[in-house]
Biopython code that builds the backbone (N, CA, C, O; Angstrom):
import numpy as np
from Bio.PDB.StructureBuilder import StructureBuilder

atoms = [
    (1, "MET", "N", (-0.382, -4.166, 17.117)),
    (1, "MET", "CA", (-1.051, -4.641, 15.886)),
    (1, "MET", "C", (-1.151, -3.382, 15.329)),
    (1, "MET", "O", (-0.561, -3.426, 14.249)),
    (2, "ALA", "N", (-1.611, -2.265, 15.530)),
    (2, "ALA", "CA", (-1.532, -1.759, 14.216)),
    (2, "ALA", "C", (-0.015, -0.675, 13.880)),
    (2, "ALA", "O", (0.126, 0.167, 12.993)),
    (3, "LYS", "N", (0.786, -1.031, 14.775)),
    (3, "LYS", "CA", (2.446, -0.904, 13.976)),
    (3, "LYS", "C", (2.756, -1.484, 13.205)),
    (3, "LYS", "O", (3.610, -0.970, 12.482)),
    (4, "LEU", "N", (2.231, -3.052, 12.818)),
    (4, "LEU", "CA", (2.669, -3.874, 12.325)),
    (4, "LEU", "C", (2.219, -3.353, 10.836)),
    (4, "LEU", "O", (1.373, -2.470, 10.688)),
    (5, "ASP", "N", (3.027, -4.143, 9.528)),
    (5, "ASP", "CA", (2.703, -4.034, 8.329)),
    (5, "ASP", "C", (1.352, -4.942, 8.252)),
    (5, "ASP", "O", (1.277, -6.001, 8.875)),
    (6, "ARG", "N", (0.427, -4.509, 7.544)),
    (6, "ARG", "CA", (-1.099, -4.805, 7.357)),
    (6, "ARG", "C", (-0.702, -6.273, 6.689)),
    (6, "ARG", "O", (-1.416, -7.173, 7.132)),
    (7, "GLN", "N", (-0.051, -6.558, 6.048)),
    (7, "GLN", "CA", (-0.163, -8.113, 5.683)),
    (7, "GLN", "C", (0.507, -9.023, 6.750)),
    (7, "GLN", "O", (-0.088, -10.064, 7.033)),
    (8, "ILE", "N", (1.682, -8.743, 7.373)),
    (8, "ILE", "CA", (2.132, -9.341, 8.873)),
    (8, "ILE", "C", (0.542, -9.400, 9.703)),
    (8, "ILE", "O", (-0.040, -10.448, 9.985)),
    (9, "ALA", "N", (0.149, -8.314, 9.932)),
    (9, "ALA", "CA", (-1.093, -8.572, 11.026)),
    (9, "ALA", "C", (-2.299, -9.208, 10.488)),
    (9, "ALA", "O", (-2.997, -9.777, 11.327)),
    (10, "ALA", "N", (-2.708, -9.236, 9.232)),
    (10, "ALA", "CA", (-3.686, -10.004, 8.877)),
    (10, "ALA", "C", (-2.939, -11.736, 8.885)),
    (10, "ALA", "O", (-3.724, -12.682, 8.932)),
    (11, "GLU", "N", (-1.711, -11.953, 8.846)),
    (11, "GLU", "CA", (-1.276, -13.562, 8.958)),
    (11, "GLU", "C", (-1.498, -13.738, 10.192)),
    (11, "GLU", "O", (-2.046, -14.803, 10.475)),
    (12, "ILE", "N", (-1.183, -12.846, 11.258)),
    (12, "ILE", "CA", (-1.411, -13.240, 12.559)),
    (12, "ILE", "C", (-2.539, -13.330, 13.039)),
    (12, "ILE", "O", (-2.659, -14.132, 13.965)),
    (13, "ILE", "N", (-3.731, -12.575, 12.608)),
    (13, "ILE", "CA", (-5.063, -12.475, 13.110)),
    (13, "ILE", "C", (-5.743, -14.193, 12.500)),
    (13, "ILE", "O", (-6.293, -15.112, 13.106)),
    (14, "ARG", "N", (-5.369, -14.001, 11.078)),
    (14, "ARG", "CA", (-5.605, -15.664, 10.319)),
    (14, "ARG", "C", (-4.990, -16.777, 11.342)),
    (14, "ARG", "O", (-5.540, -17.876, 11.413)),
    (15, "TYR", "N", (-3.952, -16.507, 12.057)),
    (15, "TYR", "CA", (-3.381, -17.805, 12.641)),
    (15, "TYR", "C", (-3.966, -17.786, 13.890)),
    (15, "TYR", "O", (-3.929, -18.864, 14.483)),
    (16, "LEU", "N", (-4.458, -16.928, 14.415)),
    (16, "LEU", "CA", (-5.197, -16.926, 15.819)),
    (16, "LEU", "C", (-6.697, -17.490, 15.316)),
    (16, "LEU", "O", (-7.056, -18.530, 15.867)),
    (17, "ARG", "N", (-7.597, -16.912, 14.337)),
    (17, "ARG", "CA", (-8.512, -17.494, 14.489)),
    (17, "ARG", "C", (-8.839, -18.860, 13.730)),
    (17, "ARG", "O", (-9.906, -19.453, 13.894)),
    (18, "GLU", "N", (-7.724, -19.345, 12.801)),
    (18, "GLU", "CA", (-8.117, -20.640, 12.257)),
    (18, "GLU", "C", (-7.313, -21.320, 12.906)),
    (18, "GLU", "O", (-7.566, -22.435, 12.451)),
    (19, "ARG", "N", (-6.538, -21.462, 13.630)),
    (19, "ARG", "CA", (-5.520, -22.560, 14.446)),
    (19, "ARG", "C", (-5.912, -22.651, 15.725)),
    (19, "ARG", "O", (-6.369, -23.709, 16.157)),
    (20, "ILE", "N", (-5.750, -21.272, 16.688)),
    (20, "ILE", "CA", (-5.735, -21.518, 17.923)),
    (20, "ILE", "C", (-7.102, -21.557, 18.365)),
    (20, "ILE", "O", (-7.314, -22.317, 19.310)),
    (21, "SER", "N", (-8.356, -20.733, 17.772)),
    (21, "SER", "CA", (-9.395, -20.437, 18.286)),
    (21, "SER", "C", (-10.377, -21.718, 18.001)),
    (21, "SER", "O", (-11.452, -21.836, 18.589)),
    (22, "THR", "N", (-9.924, -22.616, 17.092)),
    (22, "THR", "CA", (-10.569, -23.960, 16.725)),
    (22, "THR", "C", (-10.200, -24.818, 17.131)),
    (22, "THR", "O", (-10.852, -25.793, 16.758)),
    (23, "ASP", "N", (-9.044, -25.159, 18.076)),
    (23, "ASP", "CA", (-8.272, -26.084, 18.443)),
    (23, "ASP", "C", (-8.637, -26.287, 19.929)),
    (23, "ASP", "O", (-8.585, -25.364, 20.742)),
    (24, "GLU", "N", (-9.096, -27.838, 20.313)),
    (24, "GLU", "CA", (-9.322, -27.596, 21.673)),
    (24, "GLU", "C", (-8.181, -27.618, 22.565)),
    (24, "GLU", "O", (-8.497, -27.641, 23.754)),
    (25, "ASP", "N", (-6.921, -27.617, 22.308)),
    (25, "ASP", "CA", (-6.224, -27.608, 23.304)),
    (25, "ASP", "C", (-4.804, -26.666, 22.386)),
    (25, "ASP", "O", (-4.012, -27.220, 21.623)),
    (26, "PRO", "N", (-4.804, -25.030, 22.766)),
    (26, "PRO", "CA", (-4.087, -24.078, 22.073)),
    (26, "PRO", "C", (-3.035, -24.210, 22.411)),
    (26, "PRO", "O", (-2.350, -23.213, 22.183)),
    (27, "LYS", "N", (-2.280, -25.397, 23.106)),
    (27, "LYS", "CA", (-0.883, -25.027, 23.846)),
    (27, "LYS", "C", (-0.117, -26.165, 22.519)),
    (27, "LYS", "O", (0.992, -26.022, 22.003)),
    (28, "ARG", "N", (-1.193, -27.317, 22.224)),
    (28, "ARG", "CA", (0.083, -28.119, 21.229)),
    (28, "ARG", "C", (0.482, -27.081, 19.775)),
    (28, "ARG", "O", (1.169, -27.529, 18.856)),
    (29, "PHE", "N", (-0.062, -25.697, 19.774)),
    (29, "PHE", "CA", (0.909, -25.166, 18.849)),
    (29, "PHE", "C", (2.068, -24.462, 19.465)),
    (29, "PHE", "O", (3.135, -24.601, 18.867)),
    (30, "GLY", "N", (2.070, -23.720, 20.563)),
    (30, "GLY", "CA", (2.572, -23.301, 20.945)),
    (30, "GLY", "C", (3.899, -23.871, 22.112)),
    (30, "GLY", "O", (3.927, -25.095, 22.232)),
    (31, "GLU", "N", (4.793, -23.207, 22.814)),
    (31, "GLU", "CA", (5.687, -23.614, 23.573)),
    (31, "GLU", "C", (5.983, -22.493, 25.129)),
    (31, "GLU", "O", (6.088, -21.272, 25.250)),
    (32, "PRO", "N", (6.013, -23.156, 25.699)),
    (32, "PRO", "CA", (5.863, -22.826, 27.411)),
    (32, "PRO", "C", (7.585, -21.796, 27.312)),
    (32, "PRO", "O", (8.685, -22.175, 26.909)),
    (33, "LEU", "N", (7.180, -20.547, 27.825)),
    (33, "LEU", "CA", (8.551, -19.965, 27.723)),
    (33, "LEU", "C", (8.936, -20.264, 29.418)),
    (33, "LEU", "O", (8.363, -20.822, 30.354)),
    (34, "ARG", "N", (10.135, -19.611, 29.232)),
    (34, "ARG", "CA", (11.136, -20.063, 30.808)),
    (34, "ARG", "C", (11.428, -18.499, 31.119)),
    (34, "ARG", "O", (11.036, -17.426, 30.660)),
    (35, "TYR", "N", (12.489, -19.005, 32.327)),
    (35, "TYR", "CA", (13.108, -17.848, 33.071)),
    (35, "TYR", "C", (12.001, -17.055, 33.607)),
    (35, "TYR", "O", (11.143, -17.522, 34.356)),
    (36, "ASN", "N", (12.047, -15.754, 33.172)),
    (36, "ASN", "CA", (11.387, -14.319, 33.855)),
    (36, "ASN", "C", (9.764, -14.176, 32.789)),
    (36, "ASN", "O", (8.946, -13.257, 32.760)),
    (37, "LEU", "N", (9.796, -15.532, 31.998)),
    (37, "LEU", "CA", (8.588, -15.252, 31.363)),
    (37, "LEU", "C", (7.721, -16.787, 31.540)),
    (37, "LEU", "O", (6.798, -17.163, 30.818)),
    (38, "ILE", "N", (8.295, -17.504, 32.676)),
    (38, "ILE", "CA", (7.308, -18.426, 32.616)),
    (38, "ILE", "C", (5.826, -18.380, 33.188)),
    (38, "ILE", "O", (5.275, -17.465, 33.800)),
    (39, "GLY", "N", (5.439, -19.361, 32.893)),
    (39, "GLY", "CA", (3.716, -19.327, 32.655)),
    (39, "GLY", "C", (3.328, -18.451, 31.390)),
    (39, "GLY", "O", (2.110, -18.300, 31.299)),
    (40, "PHE", "N", (3.936, -17.950, 30.573)),
    (40, "PHE", "CA", (3.181, -17.590, 29.768)),
    (40, "PHE", "C", (3.766, -18.917, 28.145)),
    (40, "PHE", "O", (4.423, -19.949, 28.286)),
    (41, "TRP", "N", (3.326, -18.453, 27.069)),
    (41, "TRP", "CA", (3.331, -19.383, 26.011)),
    (41, "TRP", "C", (3.729, -18.370, 24.671)),
    (41, "TRP", "O", (3.517, -17.206, 24.331)),
    (42, "LYS", "N", (4.377, -19.470, 24.189)),
    (42, "LYS", "CA", (4.923, -18.318, 22.616)),
    (42, "LYS", "C", (4.303, -19.044, 21.507)),
    (42, "LYS", "O", (4.293, -20.275, 21.547)),
    (43, "TYR", "N", (3.742, -18.363, 20.441)),
    (43, "TYR", "CA", (3.454, -18.908, 19.340)),
    (43, "TYR", "C", (4.500, -18.503, 18.062)),
    (43, "TYR", "O", (5.230, -17.513, 18.103)),
    (44, "ARG", "N", (4.454, -19.209, 17.212)),
    (44, "ARG", "CA", (5.361, -18.425, 16.299)),
    (44, "ARG", "C", (4.525, -18.250, 14.798)),
    (44, "ARG", "O", (3.962, -19.244, 14.339)),
    (45, "VAL", "N", (4.481, -17.166, 14.187)),
    (45, "VAL", "CA", (4.193, -16.812, 12.983)),
    (45, "VAL", "C", (5.067, -16.353, 12.002)),
    (45, "VAL", "O", (5.326, -15.150, 11.982)),
    (46, "GLY", "N", (5.387, -16.836, 11.476)),
    (46, "GLY", "CA", (6.584, -16.645, 10.553)),
    (46, "GLY", "C", (8.025, -16.160, 11.348)),
    (46, "GLY", "O", (8.791, -16.940, 11.914)),
    (47, "THR", "N", (8.187, -14.788, 11.255)),
    (47, "THR", "CA", (9.448, -14.416, 11.929)),
    (47, "THR", "C", (8.977, -13.752, 13.014)),
    (47, "THR", "O", (9.821, -13.308, 13.791)),
    (48, "TYR", "N", (7.778, -13.573, 13.261)),
    (48, "TYR", "CA", (7.082, -12.791, 14.614)),
    (48, "TYR", "C", (6.434, -13.832, 15.467)),
    (48, "TYR", "O", (5.937, -14.893, 15.090)),
    (49, "ARG", "N", (6.521, -13.341, 16.712)),
    (49, "ARG", "CA", (6.196, -14.161, 17.985)),
    (49, "ARG", "C", (5.105, -13.403, 18.683)),
    (49, "ARG", "O", (4.928, -12.186, 18.632)),
    (50, "LEU", "N", (4.472, -14.198, 19.272)),
    (50, "LEU", "CA", (3.317, -13.719, 20.042)),
    (50, "LEU", "C", (3.456, -14.371, 21.430)),
    (50, "LEU", "O", (3.593, -15.594, 21.460)),
    (51, "ILE", "N", (3.434, -13.662, 22.604)),
    (51, "ILE", "CA", (3.710, -13.848, 23.908)),
    (51, "ILE", "C", (2.451, -14.019, 24.288)),
    (51, "ILE", "O", (1.803, -12.997, 24.063)),
    (52, "CYS", "N", (1.616, -15.150, 24.926)),
    (52, "CYS", "CA", (0.212, -15.335, 25.349)),
    (52, "CYS", "C", (0.359, -16.132, 26.497)),
    (52, "CYS", "O", (1.124, -17.071, 26.718)),
    (53, "ASP", "N", (-0.716, -15.466, 27.362)),
    (53, "ASP", "CA", (-1.285, -16.129, 28.383)),
    (53, "ASP", "C", (-2.374, -16.922, 28.235)),
    (53, "ASP", "O", (-3.413, -16.547, 27.693)),
    (54, "ILE", "N", (-2.201, -17.937, 28.663)),
    (54, "ILE", "CA", (-3.453, -19.181, 28.222)),
    (54, "ILE", "C", (-4.168, -19.307, 29.590)),
    (54, "ILE", "O", (-3.532, -19.595, 30.604)),
    (55, "GLN", "N", (-5.498, -19.085, 29.598)),
    (55, "GLN", "CA", (-6.183, -19.159, 30.777)),
    (55, "GLN", "C", (-7.271, -19.985, 30.505)),
    (55, "GLN", "O", (-8.301, -19.616, 29.942)),
    (56, "GLU", "N", (-6.967, -21.403, 31.019)),
    (56, "GLU", "CA", (-7.811, -22.585, 30.784)),
    (56, "GLU", "C", (-8.913, -22.788, 31.134)),
    (56, "GLU", "O", (-9.782, -23.424, 30.539)),
    (57, "GLU", "N", (-9.005, -21.936, 32.755)),
    (57, "GLU", "CA", (-10.278, -22.261, 33.079)),
    (57, "GLU", "C", (-11.563, -21.293, 32.370)),
    (57, "GLU", "O", (-12.786, -21.365, 32.494)),
    (58, "ARG", "N", (-10.913, -20.617, 31.789)),
    (58, "ARG", "CA", (-12.147, -20.072, 30.727)),
    (58, "ARG", "C", (-11.860, -20.055, 29.206)),
    (58, "ARG", "O", (-12.600, -19.517, 28.383)),
    (59, "PHE", "N", (-10.893, -20.596, 28.968)),
    (59, "PHE", "CA", (-10.381, -21.244, 27.537)),
    (59, "PHE", "C", (-10.198, -19.670, 26.878)),
    (59, "PHE", "O", (-10.943, -19.280, 25.980)),
    (60, "ILE", "N", (-9.391, -19.044, 27.299)),
    (60, "ILE", "CA", (-9.001, -17.757, 27.001)),
    (60, "ILE", "C", (-7.291, -17.325, 26.457)),
    (60, "ILE", "O", (-6.360, -16.946, 27.168)),
    (61, "VAL", "N", (-7.304, -17.456, 25.583)),
    (61, "VAL", "CA", (-5.653, -16.915, 25.151)),
    (61, "VAL", "C", (-5.665, -15.484, 24.773)),
    (61, "VAL", "O", (-5.926, -15.032, 23.658)),
    (62, "LEU", "N", (-5.333, -14.796, 25.897)),
    (62, "LEU", "CA", (-4.862, -13.865, 25.656)),
    (62, "LEU", "C", (-3.299, -13.287, 25.363)),
    (62, "LEU", "O", (-2.262, -13.588, 25.954)),
    (63, "VAL", "N", (-3.506, -12.339, 24.225)),
    (63, "VAL", "CA", (-2.160, -11.950, 23.391)),
    (63, "VAL", "C", (-1.447, -10.824, 24.204)),
    (63, "VAL", "O", (-1.664, -9.648, 23.908)),
    (64, "LEU", "N", (-0.780, -11.087, 25.008)),
    (64, "LEU", "CA", (0.033, -9.664, 25.462)),
    (64, "LEU", "C", (1.102, -8.967, 24.741)),
    (64, "LEU", "O", (1.387, -7.798, 24.998)),
    (65, "GLN", "N", (1.826, -9.810, 23.652)),
    (65, "GLN", "CA", (3.053, -8.771, 22.921)),
    (65, "GLN", "C", (2.870, -9.383, 21.581)),
    (65, "GLN", "O", (2.369, -10.502, 21.478)),
    (66, "VAL", "N", (3.237, -8.731, 20.602)),
    (66, "VAL", "CA", (3.532, -9.220, 19.289)),
    (66, "VAL", "C", (4.451, -8.569, 18.703)),
    (66, "VAL", "O", (4.419, -7.394, 18.337)),
    (67, "GLY", "N", (5.651, -9.659, 18.563)),
    (67, "GLY", "CA", (6.862, -8.504, 17.828)),
    (67, "GLY", "C", (7.764, -9.319, 17.070)),
    (67, "GLY", "O", (7.632, -10.543, 17.076)),
    (68, "HIS", "N", (8.823, -8.652, 16.306)),
    (68, "HIS", "CA", (9.885, -9.649, 15.471)),
    (68, "HIS", "C", (10.597, -10.666, 16.541)),
    (68, "HIS", "O", (10.589, -10.628, 17.772)),
    (69, "ARG", "N", (11.206, -11.578, 15.648)),
    (69, "ARG", "CA", (11.896, -12.448, 16.938)),
    (69, "ARG", "C", (12.797, -12.152, 17.448)),
    (69, "ARG", "O", (13.111, -12.687, 18.511)),
    (70, "SER", "N", (13.595, -11.123, 16.832)),
    (70, "SER", "CA", (15.019, -10.429, 17.335)),
    (70, "SER", "C", (14.700, -9.415, 18.584)),
    (70, "SER", "O", (15.555, -9.080, 19.403)),
    (71, "LYS", "N", (13.190, -8.934, 18.603)),
    (71, "LYS", "CA", (12.963, -8.011, 19.462)),
    (71, "LYS", "C", (12.275, -8.229, 20.680)),
    (71, "LYS", "O", (12.421, -7.621, 21.740)),
    (72, "ILE", "N", (11.507, -9.167, 20.413)),
    (72, "ILE", "CA", (10.284, -9.652, 21.309)),
    (72, "ILE", "C", (10.637, -9.809, 22.684)),
    (72, "ILE", "O", (9.977, -9.292, 23.585)),
    (73, "TYR", "N", (11.843, -10.632, 22.913)),
    (73, "TYR", "CA", (12.103, -11.121, 24.295)),
    (73, "TYR", "C", (13.179, -9.831, 24.803)),
    (73, "TYR", "O", (14.062, -10.184, 25.584)),
    (74, "ALA", "N", (13.155, -8.788, 24.515)),
    (74, "ALA", "CA", (14.399, -7.674, 24.898)),
    (74, "ALA", "C", (13.508, -7.093, 25.737)),
    (74, "ALA", "O", (12.362, -6.738, 25.464)),
    (75, "GLY", "N", (14.285, -6.983, 27.136)),
    (75, "GLY", "CA", (13.662, -6.213, 28.299)),
    (75, "GLY", "C", (12.752, -7.015, 29.189)),
    (75, "GLY", "O", (12.080, -6.464, 30.061)),
    (76, "HIS", "N", (12.720, -8.542, 28.938)),
    (76, "HIS", "CA", (12.336, -9.058, 29.646)),
    (76, "HIS", "C", (12.956, -10.237, 30.744)),
    (76, "HIS", "O", (12.213, -10.755, 31.578)),
]
sb = StructureBuilder()
sb.init_structure("model")
sb.init_model(0)
sb.init_chain("A")
sb.init_seg("    ")
for serial, (resi, resn, name, xyz) in enumerate(atoms, 1):
    if name == "N":
        sb.init_residue(resn, " ", resi, " ")
    sb.init_atom(name, np.array(xyz, "f"), 0.0, 1.0, " ", f" {name:<3s}", serial, name[0])
structure = sb.get_structure()
């Protein structure tokens, strides 16, 4: 997050605070990933993507990666 533009980072933090952390089902805003990222979830924030691990037993959404949509899936 430190490498992102401040405005974009603020938008991502706002999204996580206002939508994901306040909802009973964080999966309804995301999409499950496939292939070698199976088990992880994707959230879209503008042109950026968040790859997350949703740990339902503890109600935790762990953000593993943040990146522009053109680069986020490279190398996976």
